[in-house]
C-alpha positions as a printed NumPy array, in Angstrom:
array([[115.921,  94.601, 164.841],
       [114.377,  93.414, 161.269],
       [111.766,  96.068, 160.37 ],
       [108.323,  95.015, 159.224],
       [107.677,  94.672, 155.686],
       [104.528,  96.853, 155.977],
       [102.267,  98.116, 158.931],
       [ 98.629,  98.606, 158.582],
       [ 95.844,  99.836, 160.935],
       [ 92.79 ,  97.573, 160.693],
       [ 89.504,  97.117, 162.755],
       [ 87.626,  94.117, 163.482],
       [ 84.22 ,  94.087, 161.952],
       [ 82.524,  93.281, 165.401],
       [ 79.681,  96.105, 164.478],
       [ 79.865,  96.113, 160.755],
       [ 76.24 ,  96.258, 159.183],
       [ 74.643,  98.385, 156.375],
       [ 72.404, 100.515, 158.655],
       [ 72.275, 103.67 , 156.412],
       [ 72.866, 104.652, 152.911],
       [ 75.348, 107.02 , 151.739],
       [ 76.7  , 105.688, 148.497],
       [ 74.915, 103.57 , 145.675],
       [ 76.212, 100.222, 147.161],
       [ 74.605, 100.623, 150.533],
       [ 70.899,  99.213, 151.004],
       [ 69.812,  98.588, 154.525],
       [ 66.733,  96.703, 153.631],
       [ 68.726,  94.338, 151.578],
       [ 71.332,  93.913, 154.487],
       [ 68.663,  93.285, 157.088],
       [ 66.938,  90.506, 155.234],
       [ 70.126,  88.326, 155.511],
       [ 71.859,  90.342, 158.114],
       [ 72.793,  87.036, 160.255],
       [ 74.478,  85.271, 157.426],
       [ 76.256,  88.896, 156.01 ],
       [ 77.652,  89.695, 159.743],
       [ 79.061,  85.913, 160.175],
       [ 80.426,  86.181, 156.586],
       [ 82.044,  89.482, 157.289],
       [ 83.989,  88.05 , 160.125],
       [ 85.023,  85.341, 158.079],
       [ 86.031,  87.679, 155.297],
       [ 88.149,  90.345, 157.336],
       [ 89.987,  87.332, 159.285],
       [ 90.874,  86.075, 155.956],
       [ 92.194,  89.567, 154.627],
       [ 94.216,  90.13 , 157.951],
       [ 95.824,  86.383, 157.334],
       [ 96.66 ,  87.258, 154.197],
       [ 98.344,  90.323, 154.853],
       [100.116,  88.919, 157.993],
       [101.142,  86.089, 156.049],
       [103.001,  88.497, 153.643],
       [105.093,  89.864, 156.614],
       [102.752,  92.591, 157.455],
       [102.416,  93.635, 161.008],
       [ 98.568,  94.699, 161.829],
       [ 97.647,  97.261, 164.426],
       [ 94.088,  97.43 , 165.438],
       [ 91.476, 100.285, 166.816],
       [ 88.825,  99.268, 168.882],
       [ 85.522,  98.681, 167.278],
       [ 82.59 , 100.897, 168.64 ],
       [ 78.963, 100.075, 168.932],
       [ 76.894, 101.813, 166.275],
       [ 79.67 , 103.003, 164.11 ],
       [ 79.33 , 100.12 , 161.463],
       [ 81.886, 101.656, 159.121],
       [ 84.85 , 102.188, 161.53 ],
       [ 85.99 ,  98.951, 160.02 ],
       [ 86.986, 100.974, 157.162],
       [ 89.94 , 102.231, 158.484],
       [ 91.595, 103.859, 155.213],
       [ 89.345, 106.532, 156.018],
       [ 90.816, 107.27 , 159.503],
       [ 93.576, 109.382, 158.541],
       [ 96.376, 110.38 , 156.003],
       [ 99.828, 108.941, 156.995],
       [103.208, 109.82 , 155.676],
       [106.609, 110.018, 157.298],
       [104.928, 108.901, 160.594],
       [102.828, 112.14 , 160.408],
       [ 99.124, 111.564, 160.527],
       [ 96.296, 114.217, 159.641],
       [ 93.028, 112.984, 161.018],
       [ 89.959, 112.712, 158.251],
       [ 86.905, 114.875, 158.412],
       [ 83.744, 113.176, 157.349],
       [ 81.234, 114.482, 154.999],
       [ 78.163, 112.512, 156.384],
       [ 76.778, 113.053, 159.598],
       [ 76.514, 109.084, 159.737],
       [ 80.198, 108.98 , 159.809],
       [ 81.639, 111.707, 161.954],
       [ 81.21 , 110.021, 165.347],
       [ 84.102, 107.927, 163.718],
       [ 86.393, 110.898, 164.313],
       [ 86.834, 110.576, 167.828],
       [ 87.776, 106.748, 168.136],
       [ 89.958, 107.27 , 164.982],
       [ 91.881, 109.962, 167.234],
       [ 92.208, 108.037, 170.067],
       [ 93.47 , 105.424, 168.005],
       [ 96.194, 107.518, 166.71 ],
       [ 96.847, 109.191, 169.776],
       [ 97.457, 105.721, 171.23 ],
       [ 99.959, 104.955, 168.328],
       [101.694, 107.997, 169.165],
       [102.24 , 107.197, 172.583],
       [103.751, 103.965, 171.28 ],
       [106.291, 105.781, 169.051],
       [104.776, 104.339, 165.883],
       [103.345, 107.997, 164.961],
       [105.398, 111.124, 165.41 ],
       [102.682, 113.847, 165.006],
       [ 98.547, 113.953, 164.928],
       [ 97.325, 116.871, 163.589],
       [ 93.774, 117.85 , 161.962],
       [ 92.732, 119.977, 158.791],
       [ 91.341, 123.297, 159.165],
       [ 87.853, 123.224, 160.358],
       [ 85.982, 124.111, 157.017],
       [ 87.541, 121.272, 155.165],
       [ 86.556, 117.715, 154.605],
       [ 89.05 , 115.202, 153.558],
       [ 87.988, 111.158, 154.139],
       [ 91.57 , 110.082, 155.027],
       [ 93.481, 107.63 , 152.321],
       [ 90.375, 106.984, 150.891],
       [ 90.516, 110.344, 148.896],
       [ 94.453, 110.592, 149.511],
       [ 96.323, 107.538, 148.058],
       [ 99.9  , 107.634, 148.494],
       [102.062, 106.902, 145.049],
       [105.493, 106.109, 146.299],
       [106.99 , 105.716, 142.684],
       [105.888, 109.536, 141.839],
       [106.411, 110.695, 145.442],
       [102.895, 112.293, 145.453],
       [ 99.603, 111.864, 146.669],
       [ 96.711, 111.384, 144.293],
       [ 93.715, 113.324, 145.73 ],
       [ 90.246, 112.493, 144.768],
       [ 87.353, 115.098, 145.146],
       [ 83.802, 115.804, 144.795],
       [ 81.634, 113.079, 146.445],
       [ 83.131, 112.839, 149.696],
       [ 86.435, 115.183, 149.805],
       [ 86.912, 118.894, 149.215],
       [ 89.21 , 119.845, 146.424],
       [ 90.682, 122.713, 148.653],
       [ 92.115, 120.273, 151.048],
       [ 95.089, 119.47 , 148.67 ],
       [ 96.699, 122.581, 149.467],
       [ 97.131, 121.959, 153.61 ],
       [ 98.177, 118.196, 152.46 ],
       [100.873, 119.74 , 150.416],
       [102.116, 122.065, 153.14 ],
       [101.823, 119.554, 156.041],
       [103.599, 116.66 , 154.298],
       [105.926, 118.768, 151.992],
       [105.052, 116.582, 148.719],
       [103.299, 117.121, 145.857],
       [ 99.54 , 116.231, 145.156],
       [ 97.211, 115.909, 142.181],
       [ 93.625, 116.745, 142.303],
       [ 91.311, 114.239, 140.309],
       [ 87.594, 114.752, 140.329],
       [ 85.418, 111.691, 140.426],
       [ 82.506, 111.65 , 138.088],
       [ 80.668, 108.358, 138.859],
       [ 78.621, 107.866, 141.97 ],
       [ 79.885, 103.964, 142.362],
       [ 83.175, 105.559, 142.83 ],
       [ 82.714, 107.647, 145.518],
       [ 86.238, 107.558, 146.84 ],
       [ 89.37 , 107.535, 144.994],
       [ 90.8  , 104.227, 146.466],
       [ 87.886, 102.739, 144.788],
       [ 88.963, 103.576, 141.412],
       [ 92.799, 104.116, 141.372],
       [ 95.77 , 101.987, 142.897],
       [ 99.466, 102.624, 142.441],
       [101.388,  99.488, 142.504],
       [105.012,  98.955, 143.73 ],
       [106.919,  98.695, 140.222],
       [105.381, 102.071, 139.149],
       [102.224, 101.029, 137.33 ],
       [ 98.981, 102.558, 138.348],
       [ 95.566, 100.368, 138.074],
       [ 92.755, 102.834, 137.476],
       [ 89.088, 103.056, 136.274],
       [ 88.93 , 105.522, 133.435],
       [ 85.059, 105.884, 133.796],
       [ 85.252, 106.803, 137.338],
       [ 86.952, 110.186, 136.382],
       [ 85.957, 113.686, 134.906],
       [ 87.975, 114.082, 131.254],
       [ 90.242, 116.598, 133.221],
       [ 90.901, 114.215, 136.038],
       [ 91.569, 111.214, 133.202],
       [ 94.185, 113.723, 131.572],
       [ 96.037, 114.288, 134.738],
       [ 96.408, 110.809, 135.477],
       [ 98.009, 110.34 , 131.475],
       [100.26 , 113.4  , 132.29 ],
       [101.536, 111.69 , 135.358],
       [101.541, 108.033, 134.364],
       [103.355, 106.846, 131.148],
       [101.3  , 104.783, 128.854],
       [103.251, 101.748, 129.688],
       [102.74 , 102.022, 133.254],
       [ 98.938, 102.621, 133.057],
       [ 96.516,  99.587, 133.574],
       [ 93.214,  99.996, 132.869],
       [ 90.877,  98.024, 134.922],
       [ 87.905,  96.62 , 133.006],
       [ 84.466,  97.726, 134.285],
       [ 83.436,  93.995, 135.168],
       [ 86.277,  93.994, 137.828],
       [ 85.691,  97.822, 138.639],
       [ 82.129,  96.871, 139.682],
       [ 83.77 ,  94.358, 142.156],
       [ 86.183,  96.977, 143.362],
       [ 89.359,  95.069, 142.048],
       [ 91.134,  98.554, 142.109],
       [ 90.46 ,  98.733, 145.788],
       [ 93.512,  96.614, 146.191],
       [ 96.668,  96.509, 148.733],
       [ 99.852,  95.934, 147.045],
       [102.738,  94.581, 149.283],
       [105.88 ,  94.138, 147.485],
       [104.974,  91.987, 144.423],
       [101.624,  90.806, 145.714],
       [ 98.484,  92.478, 144.893],
       [ 95.607,  91.58 , 147.394],
       [ 92.128,  92.232, 145.959],
       [ 88.763,  91.013, 146.497],
       [ 88.144,  89.874, 142.928],
       [ 90.045,  89.906, 139.541],
       [ 89.099,  88.616, 136.245],
       [ 91.422,  86.677, 134.086],
       [ 92.485,  89.323, 131.808],
       [ 93.378,  91.616, 134.662],
       [ 94.957,  88.952, 136.597],
       [ 97.309,  87.799, 133.329],
       [ 98.053,  91.329, 132.728],
       [ 99.392,  91.594, 136.331],
       [101.361,  88.678, 136.081],
       [102.852,  89.797, 132.918],
       [104.204,  92.63 , 134.913],
       [105.501,  90.773, 137.639],
       [102.757,  90.744, 140.347],
       [101.192,  87.795, 142.058],
       [ 97.566,  88.336, 142.566],
       [ 96.145,  87.095, 145.958],
       [ 92.313,  86.972, 145.962],
       [ 90.629,  87.42 , 149.214],
       [ 86.474,  87.683, 148.598],
       [ 85.173,  90.698, 150.632],
       [ 81.597,  90.378, 149.528],
       [ 79.758,  91.445, 152.38 ],
       [ 81.969,  94.443, 152.595],
       [ 81.109,  95.348, 148.879],
       [ 77.688,  96.022, 150.253],
       [ 78.799,  99.154, 151.943],
       [ 81.598, 100.011, 149.065],
       [ 84.477,  98.773, 150.249],
       [ 87.082,  96.139, 149.952],
       [ 90.731,  95.475, 150.688],
       [ 92.278,  98.823, 150.577],
       [ 89.19 , 100.468, 152.263],
       [ 89.51 ,  97.873, 155.227],
       [ 93.391,  98.885, 155.723],
       [ 95.546, 102.262, 156.459],
       [ 99.176, 101.827, 155.454],
       [101.236, 103.297, 158.374],
       [104.808, 103.23 , 157.092],
       [104.682, 105.057, 153.822],
       [107.911, 107.189, 153.651],
       [108.428, 110.085, 151.042],
       [111.232, 109.532, 148.849],
       [111.908, 105.851, 150.141],
       [108.205, 105.192, 150.007],
       [107.817, 102.426, 153.014],
       [110.245, 100.5  , 155.219],
       [110.124,  97.536, 152.734],
       [112.181,  99.492, 150.332],
       [114.505, 101.132, 153.102],
       [114.944,  97.481, 154.082],
       [116.682,  96.777, 150.848],
       [118.408,  99.812, 150.309]])
């Protein structure tokens, strides 16, 4: 059987809305004024992202939407997944804590189908909002872990122990970039796209220590504020909500094809392409089945 090139977890935006504010992007009053238009737009935009990923050869698994959980659509926050092991997220804000149960149910279902081997939880005192703050870098065989606004720095040790890989903690400094995935994206050829202003000087120094100058791609602030770094990389294709000409040209020069699929309604909640997906097939040392298929 030919393996899928990538496997993602997504959730249809049947109940997506901006009903509360837990980051600077969210404005419930503004959403309410145009809710009918925005709800329709979110359905179209999500479907376009789904089609884009499927068109690249990805398999999409779905977790069922739940009424009154508008941010369940952001499946990147569901868990940290590597080597067929899932560590479930724990959320900082009470507005999102009710997502933990349906996400756990979704992963138990994936385990029952043989797609995940183990499903575990962090120690009770720790907060870590899934892959939103724990981004896998297959080139360096490590996690980049964001902390500060939404996740605890101390979550790094359990992650290192559970997955038996290295992890590098990066403190986030700008409230607009409240999760690491809004400000950093490792690419398949080894480059790392990142937003310098999103990190403390110490965090930025750690990126520079681990990523050679030739592999650093600094995202212009205009693109950063459209969450261009919140991208999904499948092979040599970078799927993103928006990408300005300079960044697009730089990526093209490095051998990447940029596929833009606007996600304007989701930006109102502070999320884009990466936030709306969770990669399920990453493997340490190999990276993912797309690497194993050509090994």
